[in-house]
C-alpha positions as CSV (number, residue, x, y, z in Angstrom):
1,M,54.8,-104.0,-143.1
2,A,53.4,-103.1,-145.9
3,R,50.5,-104.5,-144.8
4,I,50.7,-102.4,-141.6
5,T,51.0,-99.1,-144.1
6,F,48.1,-100.5,-146.3
7,L,45.6,-100.6,-143.1
8,V,47.0,-97.3,-141.6
9,Y,46.0,-95.3,-144.8
10,I,42.6,-97.5,-144.9
11,A,41.9,-96.4,-141.4
12,N,43.3,-92.7,-141.5
13,G,41.3,-92.5,-145.2
14,L,38.7,-93.8,-144.7
15,P,37.0,-90.9,-143.1
16,F,37.9,-89.1,-145.5
17,I,35.6,-90.4,-148.0
18,G,32.5,-91.2,-145.7
19,F,32.5,-87.0,-144.6
20,G,33.2,-86.4,-148.8
21,F,30.1,-88.7,-150.0
22,L,27.9,-87.1,-147.7
23,D,29.1,-83.7,-147.6
24,N,28.9,-83.7,-151.9
25,A,25.1,-85.6,-151.4
26,I,23.6,-83.3,-149.2
27,M,25.3,-81.1,-151.4
28,I,23.6,-82.4,-154.4
29,V,20.4,-82.3,-152.7
30,A,20.0,-78.9,-151.0
31,G,21.2,-77.5,-154.2
32,E,18.6,-79.2,-156.7
33,Y,15.8,-78.1,-153.9
34,I,16.8,-74.5,-154.1
35,D,17.2,-75.0,-158.2
36,L,13.2,-76.4,-158.0
37,T,12.0,-74.0,-155.5
38,F,13.7,-70.7,-154.5
39,A,15.5,-70.3,-157.6
40,S,12.4,-69.3,-159.5
41,L,10.7,-67.1,-156.8
42,F,13.8,-65.2,-156.2
43,G,14.7,-65.4,-159.8
44,L,18.1,-66.7,-158.6
45,S,20.8,-68.7,-161.1
46,T,21.4,-72.2,-161.0
47,M,24.9,-71.5,-160.4
48,A,24.1,-69.4,-157.1
49,A,20.9,-71.7,-156.3
50,A,24.2,-74.6,-156.5
51,G,26.2,-72.1,-154.2
52,L,23.5,-71.8,-151.3
53,G,23.1,-75.4,-151.3
54,N,27.2,-76.0,-150.6
55,L,26.6,-73.5,-147.9
56,V,23.8,-75.6,-146.9
57,S,26.4,-78.8,-146.8
58,D,28.7,-76.6,-144.9
59,I,26.7,-75.7,-142.2
60,F,25.8,-78.8,-141.6
61,D,28.7,-80.4,-141.6
62,L,29.6,-77.9,-138.8
63,L,27.2,-78.2,-136.7
64,T,27.7,-82.3,-137.0
65,Q,31.5,-82.3,-136.4
66,E,30.8,-83.1,-133.3
67,F,29.4,-86.2,-133.4
68,Y,31.6,-87.8,-135.7
69,S,34.7,-86.6,-135.0
70,P,35.1,-89.2,-131.6
71,I,34.0,-92.1,-133.7
72,T,36.6,-91.3,-137.0
73,H,39.7,-90.8,-134.1
74,R,38.4,-94.5,-132.9
75,F,39.9,-96.1,-135.5
């Protein structure tokens, strides 16, 4: 019974770990890019650049959820 419970935890938790990794990676890269380019141009703070990076990451997640949702429900 413990093995089945463990496999259920892995099958249900793995998509969330993958999503979190991808989401945070996009947020960091986008925030850094915005900080290096647009922040000096528009006078944005580092925190504002991080917030815009989060916005970019959230938009990417919304646009790609139709692709990832069927994959994660297979397991």
